[in-house]
ROLOPA-220016 format. One line per 8 residues: number of its first residue (from 1); their letters; for each residue x, y, z of N, C-alpha, C. Coordinates in steps of 0.2 Angstrom, whole numbers, plus 5000, padded with zeros to 4 digits. Example, Ala and Ser with C-alpha at 12.3 -4.5 7.8 and 13.67 -1.06 7.14 Angstrom:
2
1 = as = 5066/4972/5039/5062/4978/5039/5066/4984/5039 ~ 5064/4989/5035/5068/4995/5036/5064/5000/5039
# end
This chain:
200
1 = mpasrlea = 4726/4864/5070/4730/4859/5076/4724/4856/5080 ~ 4722/4852/5083/4718/4849/5087/4718/4852/5095 ~ 4712/4853/5098/4714/4856/5103/4717/4852/5109 ~ 4715/4845/5108/4718/4839/5113/4727/4839/5114 ~ 4730/4844/5109/4736/4843/5109/4739/4849/5113 ~ 4736/4855/5113/4736/4861/5117/4735/4858/5125 ~ 4730/4855/5126/4726/4852/5131/4732/4848/5136 ~ 4734/4843/5130/4740/4838/5135/4746/4843/5137
9 = fsdgvlai = 4748/4848/5132/4754/4852/5134/4751/4855/5140 ~ 4747/4858/5141/4746/4862/5145/4745/4859/5154 ~ 4742/4853/5152/4741/4847/5159/4749/4846/5161 ~ 4753/4845/5157/4761/4845/5158/4763/4848/5161 ~ 4762/4856/5160/4766/4862/5162/4763/4863/5169 ~ 4756/4862/5168/4754/4864/5175/4756/4858/5181 ~ 4756/4852/5178/4759/4847/5185/4767/4848/5186 ~ 4771/4851/5180/4777/4853/5183/4778/4859/5188
17 = iitvmvle = 4773/4863/5188/4772/4870/5192/4769/4867/5198 ~ 4765/4862/5199/4764/4860/5205/4770/4857/5209 ~ 4772/4852/5205/4779/4849/5208/4784/4854/5210 ~ 4786/4859/5206/4791/4863/5209/4789/4866/5216 ~ 4783/4868/5215/4780/4870/5222/4779/4867/5227 ~ 4778/4861/5227/4777/4856/5233/4786/4856/5235 ~ 4791/4855/5230/4798/4854/5233/4799/4859/5237 ~ 4797/4865/5237/4798/4872/5242/4796/4870/5249
25 = lkvptghh = 4792/4865/5250/4790/4864/5257/4797/4861/5260 ~ 4797/4863/5267/4802/4861/5271/4801/4856/5276 ~ 4805/4850/5277/4803/4844/5280/4805/4846/5288 ~ 4800/4844/5292/4802/4846/5298/4807/4842/5302 ~ 4811/4844/5307/4818/4842/5309/4816/4837/5315 ~ 4810/4840/5317/4808/4834/5325/4803/4830/5322 ~ 4799/4826/5326/4794/4821/5323/4787/4823/5327 ~ 4785/4829/5329/4779/4831/5334/4775/4836/5329
33 = ladlvdtt = 4770/4837/5331/4765/4841/5327/4769/4848/5328 ~ 4771/4850/5334/4774/4856/5334/4779/4858/5331 ~ 4784/4853/5328/4790/4854/5321/4785/4857/5316 ~ 4780/4851/5315/4778/4853/5308/4775/4860/5308 ~ 4770/4863/5314/4769/4869/5312/4776/4874/5313 ~ 4780/4873/5317/4785/4878/5315/4789/4879/5310 ~ 4790/4872/5307/4796/4872/5301/4791/4872/5294 ~ 4785/4869/5295/4782/4870/5289/4774/4873/5288
41 = gvslltyc = 4771/4875/5294/4765/4877/5294/4764/4883/5289 ~ 4768/4889/5289/4764/4895/5284/4768/4893/5279 ~ 4771/4887/5276/4773/4886/5270/4766/4881/5265 ~ 4765/4876/5272/4760/4873/5268/4752/4877/5268 ~ 4752/4881/5271/4745/4885/5271/4746/4890/5264 ~ 4752/4892/5263/4752/4896/5256/4753/4891/5250 ~ 4755/4886/5251/4755/4879/5246/4749/4877/5244 ~ 4745/4877/5249/4738/4875/5249/4732/4879/5244
49 = lsfvylgi = 4735/4887/5246/4730/4892/5243/4733/4892/5235 ~ 4740/4891/5235/4742/4891/5226/4739/4886/5224 ~ 4740/4879/5227/4737/4873/5224/4729/4872/5222 ~ 4726/4877/5226/4718/4878/5223/4717/4882/5218 ~ 4722/4888/5217/4720/4892/5213/4724/4889/5206 ~ 4728/4885/5207/4732/4880/5200/4725/4875/5198 ~ 4721/4873/5204/4717/4867/5202/4711/4870/5198 ~ 4711/4877/5201/4705/4881/5197/4705/4881/5191
57 = ywnnhhhm = 4712/4884/5188/4714/4886/5183/4713/4880/5177 ~ 4715/4873/5180/4717/4869/5177/4709/4866/5174 ~ 4705/4866/5180/4699/4864/5180/4694/4869/5176 ~ 4695/4875/5175/4692/4878/5171/4694/4879/5164 ~ 4700/4878/5164/4704/4877/5156/4702/4870/5153 ~ 4700/4864/5155/4698/4859/5155/4689/4861/5152 ~ 4687/4863/5156/4680/4864/5154/4680/4869/5148 ~ 4683/4873/5147/4683/4879/5142/4686/4875/5136
65 = fhlvrkvs = 4690/4870/5135/4692/4868/5129/4687/4861/5126 ~ 4683/4860/5131/4677/4857/5129/4673/4859/5124 ~ 4674/4865/5122/4670/4869/5117/4674/4873/5111 ~ 4680/4869/5111/4685/4872/5105/4688/4865/5103 ~ 4687/4866/5096/4689/4859/5093/4695/4860/5089 ~ 4697/4867/5085/4703/4868/5084/4706/4874/5085 ~ 4713/4876/5085/4715/4881/5089/4720/4884/5083 ~ 4720/4890/5084/4722/4894/5080/4730/4896/5082
73 = ggvlwanl = 4735/4901/5079/4741/4902/5082/4741/4907/5089 ~ 4734/4911/5086/4732/4916/5092/4730/4913/5099 ~ 4726/4906/5099/4725/4903/5103/4731/4900/5107 ~ 4736/4898/5104/4742/4896/5106/4747/4899/5109 ~ 4746/4905/5107/4750/4911/5111/4747/4913/5118 ~ 4740/4914/5116/4737/4916/5122/4737/4911/5129 ~ 4737/4905/5126/4737/4899/5129/4745/4900/5134 ~ 4748/4901/5129/4757/4901/5132/4757/4908/5137
81 = gllftlsl = 4753/4914/5137/4753/4919/5142/4750/4915/5148 ~ 4745/4912/5148/4742/4909/5154/4747/4904/5157 ~ 4750/4900/5154/4754/4896/5156/4761/4900/5160 ~ 4764/4905/5155/4768/4909/5159/4766/4911/5166 ~ 4761/4916/5165/4758/4918/5171/4757/4914/5177 ~ 4754/4908/5176/4755/4902/5182/4761/4900/5184 ~ 4766/4899/5179/4772/4896/5181/4777/4901/5186 ~ 4772/4906/5188/4777/4910/5192/4773/4910/5197
89 = fpfttawl = 4768/4906/5200/4765/4905/5205/4771/4901/5212 ~ 4774/4897/5209/4781/4895/5215/4785/4900/5216 ~ 4786/4904/5212/4790/4909/5216/4787/4914/5220 ~ 4781/4916/5218/4777/4922/5222/4775/4917/5228 ~ 4774/4911/5228/4772/4908/5234/4777/4907/5238 ~ 4783/4906/5236/4790/4903/5242/4791/4911/5242 ~ 4790/4917/5240/4792/4924/5243/4787/4925/5249 ~ 4782/4924/5247/4777/4925/5252/4779/4921/5259
97 = desrfaqt = 4780/4914/5259/4781/4911/5264/4788/4913/5268 ~ 4792/4914/5266/4799/4916/5267/4797/4921/5270 ~ 4794/4927/5268/4794/4934/5271/4789/4933/5277 ~ 4785/4928/5277/4781/4928/5282/4775/4935/5282 ~ 4772/4933/5276/4767/4937/5274/4769/4946/5274 ~ 4776/4947/5272/4777/4954/5273/4774/4958/5266 ~ 4773/4963/5267/4769/4967/5263/4770/4967/5255 ~ 4777/4969/5253/4780/4969/5246/4777/4960/5243
105 = pvvvygls = 4780/4956/5248/4778/4950/5244/4771/4948/5243 ~ 4766/4950/5248/4758/4951/5246/4756/4953/5241 ~ 4759/4958/5240/4757/4963/5234/4759/4960/5228 ~ 4765/4958/5227/4767/4952/5221/4763/4947/5221 ~ 4760/4942/5226/4758/4938/5225/4751/4940/5221 ~ 4747/4946/5225/4741/4948/5221/4740/4949/5214 ~ 4748/4952/5214/4749/4954/5206/4749/4949/5202 ~ 4752/4944/5203/4753/4935/5200/4746/4931/5200
113 = lvgaavay = 4741/4934/5204/4733/4932/5204/4730/4936/5198 ~ 4733/4943/5198/4729/4949/5193/4732/4946/5186 ~ 4738/4944/5186/4741/4942/5180/4737/4936/5176 ~ 4736/4931/5180/4734/4924/5178/4727/4927/5175 ~ 4722/4930/5180/4716/4932/5177/4715/4937/5172 ~ 4719/4941/5170/4720/4944/5164/4722/4938/5158 ~ 4727/4936/5160/4728/4931/5153/4722/4924/5153 ~ 4720/4922/5157/4714/4918/5156/4708/4922/5151
121 = fvlqavii = 4706/4929/5154/4702/4933/5150/4704/4934/5144 ~ 4711/4935/5141/4714/4935/5136/4711/4929/5131 ~ 4715/4923/5133/4711/4917/5131/4706/4917/5130 ~ 4700/4918/5132/4696/4916/5132/4693/4921/5127 ~ 4695/4927/5126/4693/4932/5121/4694/4930/5115 ~ 4702/4928/5115/4704/4924/5108/4701/4920/5105 ~ 4698/4915/5110/4695/4908/5107/4688/4911/5104 ~ 4684/4915/5109/4678/4918/5105/4678/4922/5100
129 = rqqgpesp = 4685/4927/5097/4684/4928/5092/4686/4923/5086 ~ 4689/4918/5088/4690/4914/5082/4684/4910/5080 ~ 4680/4910/5086/4674/4905/5085/4668/4910/5080 ~ 4668/4915/5083/4663/4920/5078/4657/4922/5082 ~ 4653/4926/5079/4647/4927/5084/4643/4922/5088 ~ 4644/4915/5084/4640/4911/5086/4643/4907/5091 ~ 4648/4910/5094/4654/4907/5098/4650/4902/5104 ~ 4650/4895/5105/4648/4893/5111/4652/4895/5118
137 = llraignd = 4658/4898/5118/4660/4900/5124/4657/4905/5126 ~ 4656/4911/5121/4653/4916/5122/4646/4916/5127 ~ 4643/4910/5123/4637/4909/5125/4637/4906/5134 ~ 4642/4901/5134/4641/4899/5142/4645/4904/5147 ~ 4648/4908/5144/4651/4913/5149/4647/4920/5151 ~ 4643/4920/5148/4638/4926/5148/4643/4933/5149 ~ 4641/4936/5154/4643/4942/5156/4649/4940/5161 ~ 4652/4934/5164/4658/4932/5166/4658/4936/5173
145 = akgkisag = 4652/4936/5178/4653/4940/5183/4657/4938/5189 ~ 4659/4930/5188/4664/4926/5192/4669/4930/5192 ~ 4671/4930/5185/4678/4932/5184/4680/4940/5186 ~ 4674/4945/5185/4675/4951/5187/4675/4951/5195 ~ 4671/4949/5198/4671/4949/5205/4679/4946/5208 ~ 4681/4941/5206/4687/4939/5207/4692/4942/5206 ~ 4692/4946/5201/4697/4950/5198/4698/4958/5203 ~ 4690/4959/5205/4689/4965/5211/4693/4963/5216
153 = lylagils = 4691/4957/5217/4694/4955/5224/4701/4956/5226 ~ 4706/4953/5219/4713/4953/5220/4716/4960/5219 ~ 4711/4965/5216/4713/4974/5217/4712/4976/5222 ~ 4708/4973/5226/4705/4976/5232/4711/4973/5237 ~ 4713/4967/5236/4717/4963/5242/4725/4968/5240 ~ 4725/4969/5235/4733/4972/5233/4733/4980/5235 ~ 4728/4985/5234/4727/4990/5238/4726/4990/5245 ~ 4723/4986/5248/4722/4984/5254/4731/4984/5258
161 = alllgqag = 4734/4979/5255/4741/4977/5257/4745/4984/5255 ~ 4744/4989/5248/4749/4994/5249/4747/5000/5254 ~ 4741/5002/5256/4738/5007/5259/4737/5007/5266 ~ 4736/5000/5269/4734/4999/5276/4739/4996/5280 ~ 4744/4996/5279/4750/4992/5282/4749/4985/5284 ~ 4749/4983/5290/4750/4976/5292/4741/4975/5292 ~ 4737/4979/5294/4729/4976/5294/4729/4975/5286 ~ 4731/4979/5283/4730/4979/5275/4734/4972/5271
169 = vivalmcf = 4737/4970/5276/4741/4963/5272/4736/4957/5274 ~ 4733/4958/5280/4727/4952/5283/4721/4953/5277 ~ 4718/4960/5278/4713/4959/5273/4715/4958/5265 ~ 4719/4957/5263/4723/4956/5255/4723/4948/5258 ~ 4725/4945/5261/4725/4938/5262/4718/4935/5260 ~ 4714/4939/5265/4707/4937/5265/4704/4938/5260 ~ 4706/4944/5256/4702/4943/5247/4705/4938/5244 ~ 4710/4936/5243/4714/4931/5240/4711/4924/5241
177 = vagavlwi = 4710/4922/5248/4705/4916/5251/4699/4917/5249 ~ 4696/4921/5248/4688/4923/5245/4688/4922/5238 ~ 4693/4924/5235/4694/4923/5227/4693/4914/5225 ~ 4698/4912/5231/4698/4905/5228/4692/4901/5230 ~ 4689/4902/5235/4683/4901/5238/4677/4903/5231 ~ 4676/4907/5229/4672/4909/5223/4673/4905/5219 ~ 4676/4902/5217/4679/4898/5210/4678/4890/5212 ~ 4679/4889/5218/4680/4883/5221/4671/4879/5220
185 = vpdrridr = 4667/4883/5221/4660/4884/5219/4659/4882/5213 ~ 4656/4875/5211/4655/4872/5203/4653/4878/5200 ~ 4655/4879/5192/4653/4884/5189/4650/4878/5183 ~ 4643/4879/5181/4638/4874/5179/4637/4877/5172 ~ 4640/4882/5170/4639/4886/5162/4641/4882/5158 ~ 4648/4881/5159/4651/4878/5151/4647/4870/5152 ~ 4646/4866/5157/4643/4859/5157/4637/4860/5153 ~ 4633/4866/5154/4626/4864/5152/4627/4867/5145
193 = vvkeaena = 4630/4871/5142/4632/4872/5135/4634/4866/5130 ~ 4639/4863/5134/4641/4856/5131/4636/4851/5130 ~ 4630/4850/5135/4627/4844/5135/4621/4848/5130 ~ 4620/4854/5129/4615/4857/5125/4618/4854/5117 ~ 4624/4855/5116/4626/4853/5110/4626/4847/5108 ~ 4626/4843/5114/4628/4835/5113/4621/4832/5111 ~ 4616/4836/5114/4608/4835/5115/4605/4837/5106 ~ 4609/4842/5103/4605/4843/5098/4606/4840/5093
# end
């Protein structure tokens, strides 16, 4: 199966996830900035964080499949696993918002971030196994330091929220934001390998 079909399906699913998430935002009852802050303020912040994460996954997924020509059944299932974990973002984001950052919803949000990171790692591993020892994806990601650091941030956030009470919730949210910021910084590894392949 050509990789383009998998990409098109994944793009459609991610577009639906983002649409579902934005529909959770409440419209202010008044017409002033204070009404926006009171009604939608926290929701808008949690939506922005989750939107950034979905954008990061979409961007990295798109770049990764520049190095994939055909996909096997294993890649299809691994990709579905990633889409499943990402499809939970509207739920965990809404709970985070409705609870006003209570401990358990913050932990569950962190677990959804860990789940997505693990699913993405599995997808990478399945693609690399399919491509064999000369895998261009393996050459591109190297030791995947950013992936390991971000997973460490998510786990640190979860543990902080579990062990440190309300102060730990604040630390957890800072860890989750830091993980997003880490990935917003452009990652040139795959672009470099794609250009090398084009010039070869």
